[in-house]
C-alpha positions as CSV (number, residue, x, y, z in Angstrom):
1,M,131.8,193.7,-42.2
2,E,130.5,194.4,-38.7
3,S,127.2,193.0,-37.5
4,S,125.3,196.3,-37.5
5,E,126.7,197.2,-41.0
6,A,125.7,193.8,-42.3
7,K,122.1,194.1,-41.0
8,L,121.8,197.5,-42.6
9,T,123.2,196.2,-45.9
10,R,120.7,193.3,-45.9
11,L,117.8,195.7,-45.1
12,S,118.9,198.1,-47.8
13,A,119.2,195.3,-50.4
14,W,115.6,194.2,-49.7
15,S,114.3,197.7,-50.4
16,A,114.5,196.8,-54.1
17,V,111.6,194.4,-53.6
18,L,109.5,197.1,-52.2
19,F,110.3,199.3,-55.2
20,I,109.3,196.5,-57.6
21,V,106.0,195.7,-55.9
22,L,105.0,199.4,-55.6
23,F,106.0,200.2,-59.1
24,A,104.3,197.2,-60.6
25,V,101.0,197.8,-58.8
26,F,100.8,201.6,-59.1
27,W,102.7,202.5,-62.3
28,G,101.8,199.2,-64.0
29,V,98.3,198.4,-62.9
30,L,96.8,201.7,-61.7
31,G,98.8,203.6,-64.3
32,R,97.5,201.3,-67.0
33,N,100.9,200.4,-68.3
34,I,100.7,196.6,-68.1
35,P,100.4,196.3,-71.0
36,P,101.0,199.8,-72.3
37,Y,99.0,201.7,-74.8
38,Y,100.3,201.6,-78.4
39,P,102.2,204.7,-79.7
40,S,99.8,204.7,-82.6
41,L,96.8,205.5,-80.4
42,S,95.0,208.7,-81.5
43,A,95.2,211.8,-79.4
44,D,91.4,211.8,-78.8
45,D,91.3,208.2,-77.6
46,L,94.3,208.8,-75.3
47,A,92.8,211.9,-73.9
48,A,89.5,210.1,-73.3
49,I,91.4,207.4,-71.3
50,Y,93.0,210.1,-69.2
51,R,89.7,211.8,-68.5
52,D,87.9,208.6,-67.6
53,N,90.6,207.3,-65.3
54,R,92.0,210.5,-63.9
55,N,91.9,209.5,-60.3
56,T,93.5,206.1,-60.6
57,L,96.2,207.5,-63.0
58,R,97.0,210.3,-60.5
59,I,97.6,207.9,-57.6
60,G,99.3,205.4,-59.8
61,F,101.9,207.8,-61.2
62,A,102.3,209.7,-57.9
63,V,103.2,206.5,-55.9
64,G,105.1,205.1,-58.9
65,A,107.4,208.2,-58.7
66,F,107.7,207.8,-55.0
67,S,108.5,204.1,-55.2
68,C,111.7,204.9,-57.2
69,T,113.2,206.2,-53.9
70,F,113.6,202.6,-52.7
71,M,116.1,201.9,-55.5
72,V,118.6,204.1,-53.7
73,P,119.3,201.8,-50.7
74,W,119.5,198.8,-53.0
75,V,122.2,200.5,-55.1
76,I,124.2,201.5,-52.0
77,A,123.9,198.0,-50.6
78,I,125.5,196.5,-53.7
79,F,128.2,199.2,-53.6
80,R,129.0,198.3,-50.0
81,V,129.5,194.6,-50.9
82,M,131.5,195.5,-54.0
83,L,133.9,197.6,-51.8
84,A,134.6,194.5,-49.7
85,M,135.1,192.5,-52.8
86,E,137.5,194.9,-54.5
87,K,139.7,195.4,-51.4
88,G,140.8,198.9,-52.1
89,R,140.1,199.1,-55.8
90,L,137.4,201.8,-56.1
91,M,136.8,202.6,-59.8
92,L,134.2,199.9,-60.6
93,P,132.3,200.1,-57.3
94,Y,131.9,203.8,-57.7
95,L,130.9,203.3,-61.4
96,Q,128.1,201.0,-60.2
97,L,127.1,203.5,-57.6
98,A,126.9,206.4,-60.0
99,G,125.1,204.4,-62.7
100,G,122.6,203.1,-60.2
101,L,121.9,206.4,-58.6
102,L,121.5,208.2,-61.9
103,T,119.1,205.5,-63.1
104,V,116.7,206.4,-60.3
105,P,115.5,209.8,-61.7
106,V,114.7,208.2,-65.1
107,P,111.4,206.3,-64.1
108,M,110.7,209.0,-61.5
109,F,110.7,211.8,-64.0
110,A,108.7,209.8,-66.5
111,C,106.0,209.2,-63.8
112,I,105.9,212.9,-63.0
113,V,105.4,213.7,-66.7
114,W,102.5,211.2,-67.0
115,L,101.1,212.6,-63.7
116,T,101.2,216.1,-65.3
117,A,99.0,214.8,-68.2
118,A,96.5,213.3,-65.7
119,F,96.5,216.5,-63.6
120,R,94.6,218.4,-66.3
121,P,93.0,215.7,-68.5
122,E,90.5,218.2,-69.9
123,Q,93.2,220.1,-71.8
124,D,93.9,219.8,-75.5
125,P,94.3,216.1,-76.5
126,A,97.4,217.0,-78.4
127,I,99.0,218.1,-75.2
128,I,98.0,214.9,-73.4
129,R,99.6,212.9,-76.1
130,L,102.7,215.0,-76.1
131,L,103.2,214.4,-72.4
132,F,102.4,210.7,-72.9
133,D,105.1,210.5,-75.6
134,L,107.6,212.4,-73.5
135,G,107.2,210.1,-70.6
136,W,107.8,207.0,-72.7
137,L,110.7,208.4,-74.5
138,C,112.4,209.4,-71.2
139,I,111.9,206.0,-69.6
140,D,113.0,204.1,-72.7
141,I,116.0,206.2,-73.9
142,G,117.5,207.1,-70.5
143,F,119.2,203.7,-70.3
144,G,122.9,204.7,-70.8
145,V,123.6,205.2,-67.1
146,T,121.9,201.8,-66.3
147,I,124.4,200.1,-68.6
148,L,127.2,201.5,-66.5
149,Q,125.7,200.0,-63.4
150,Y,125.1,196.6,-64.8
151,V,128.5,196.2,-66.5
152,A,130.5,197.5,-63.5
153,F,128.7,195.0,-61.3
154,G,129.4,192.2,-63.7
155,L,133.1,192.9,-64.0
156,V,133.5,193.0,-60.2
157,A,131.5,189.8,-59.7
158,M,133.5,187.9,-62.3
159,R,136.9,188.8,-60.8
160,D,136.0,187.7,-57.3
161,Q,138.9,185.4,-56.2
162,R,137.0,183.6,-53.5
163,S,136.6,179.8,-53.9
164,T,132.8,180.5,-53.7
165,P,132.2,184.0,-55.2
166,L,129.8,186.3,-53.4
167,Y,128.0,186.7,-56.7
168,P,127.9,183.8,-59.2
169,S,129.4,184.4,-62.6
170,W,126.1,183.7,-64.4
171,L,124.5,186.6,-62.5
172,A,127.3,188.8,-63.7
173,W,126.8,187.8,-67.3
174,L,123.0,188.1,-67.1
175,G,123.4,191.7,-65.9
176,I,125.8,192.5,-68.7
177,F,123.5,191.0,-71.3
178,I,120.4,192.8,-70.0
179,G,122.3,196.1,-69.8
180,L,123.6,195.8,-73.4
181,E,120.1,194.7,-74.5
182,F,118.9,198.2,-73.6
183,M,120.7,199.5,-76.7
184,I,117.9,198.1,-78.8
185,E,115.8,201.0,-77.5
186,L,117.9,203.3,-79.7
187,I,115.7,202.2,-82.7
188,M,112.5,202.5,-80.8
189,P,111.7,206.1,-81.9
190,Y,111.4,204.9,-85.5
191,F,108.5,202.5,-84.7
192,R,104.9,203.2,-83.6
193,D,103.8,199.6,-83.6
194,G,105.3,196.2,-83.7
195,P,108.0,194.5,-81.5
196,F,110.3,197.5,-81.6
197,S,107.8,200.1,-80.5
198,W,107.6,201.0,-76.8
199,S,104.8,198.5,-76.3
200,G,106.6,195.7,-78.2
201,L,108.6,192.7,-77.2
202,F,112.1,194.3,-77.5
203,A,111.3,197.7,-76.2
204,Y,109.0,196.8,-73.4
205,W,108.6,193.2,-72.3
206,I,112.3,192.3,-72.3
207,P,113.9,195.6,-71.2
208,F,111.3,196.1,-68.4
209,F,110.8,192.7,-66.9
210,G,114.3,191.3,-67.4
211,P,115.8,193.9,-65.1
212,F,113.2,193.2,-62.5
213,V,114.2,189.6,-62.4
214,W,117.9,190.6,-62.2
215,M,117.2,193.0,-59.4
216,I,115.4,190.3,-57.3
217,L,118.4,188.0,-57.8
218,T,120.8,190.7,-56.7
219,V,118.7,191.2,-53.6
220,L,119.1,187.6,-52.6
221,Y,122.8,187.4,-53.3
222,T,123.6,190.7,-51.7
223,A,121.8,189.7,-48.5
224,K,123.8,186.4,-48.5
225,A,127.0,188.3,-49.3
226,A,126.4,190.6,-46.3
227,T,126.0,187.5,-44.1
228,R,129.2,185.9,-45.4
229,L,131.2,189.2,-44.9
230,E,129.8,189.4,-41.4
231,A,130.9,185.9,-40.6
232,E,134.4,186.6,-42.1
233,H,134.7,189.7,-39.9
234,A,133.6,187.8,-36.8
235,K,136.1,185.0,-37.5
236,S,139.0,187.5,-38.0
237,E,138.4,188.8,-34.5
238,E,137.7,185.7,-32.5
239,P,140.3,184.8,-29.8
240,V,142.6,181.8,-30.3
241,T,144.4,179.8,-27.6
242,A,148.1,179.5,-27.8
243,Q,150.2,177.0,-25.7
244,L,153.7,178.3,-24.8
245,D,156.3,175.8,-23.6
246,E,159.2,177.2,-21.6
247,P,162.0,175.2,-20.0
248,G,161.4,174.4,-16.4
249,Q,157.9,175.9,-16.4
250,P,154.5,174.4,-16.9
251,V,152.6,175.0,-20.1
252,L,151.1,178.4,-20.0
253,Q,147.8,179.3,-21.8
254,R,146.7,182.7,-22.7
255,Q,144.2,184.4,-25.0
256,L,145.7,186.1,-28.0
257,L,143.4,188.5,-29.9
258,V,144.3,188.2,-33.6
259,V,143.7,191.6,-35.1
260,R,144.3,190.9,-38.8
261,S,143.1,194.2,-40.1
262,S,145.7,196.2,-38.2
263,G,148.5,193.7,-37.6
264,H,149.3,195.3,-34.2
265,C,149.6,193.6,-30.9
266,P,147.0,194.1,-28.2
267,A,148.1,196.6,-25.5
268,S,147.9,194.0,-22.8
269,S,150.2,191.5,-24.5
270,P,153.9,191.2,-23.5
271,P,156.0,192.6,-26.3
272,R,158.4,189.6,-26.4
273,R,155.5,187.2,-27.0
274,C,153.5,189.2,-29.4
């Protein structure tokens, strides 16, 4: 990986941290979703909350939707490293790319739905609750594409043949576990309270905060991977000194540029010695 490409990959990887901070502050705190309201909350009580906090909810959900944009560079940074790891095998890197990019609209759309409820909080409380429910069902049930991303990443990381893999195997297994854990959300629509409701342990605290921890870990290892790939590229292009002994002549020294990627001789090298 060239130096400029490595720098861009590192910068793109760190964009996930910006997403996490913005989303936690605006969607979580200003949007009043940490912790979330119970699904069993009455329509009148929910409408009163939206009326009393309309301004903070609007800015919270607006910036929350915008913050999802910063997931895109992070997904592409992982994709770039995975391409280098797979060495021509494209299926899993592209599966991770597609799963990650299709995950982005899920929280973005949910934030826009909640923003719609906060835009006219004086309307019928039943409509407020309908939009509130729609937002939560979208963000909780739209997990299938995210599983593709996590599993594809894990499979590539586990078959890395380097003596020191770019991504540790435990990070691969953690991603697969978190991705498969999303499937618990399938029973969430049957509960309006308790640990399986959208405000409970298995449908909120683990599925939401587990991925955030995994994302931060992938940021760190993707940035390190870009640095290692940059060093490998630089080492493959550094000149080496060769000593050539010829009868009756002194030892000659010349610089040979080893171009491993192409396997061709430099134009300036004599054909008989290349």
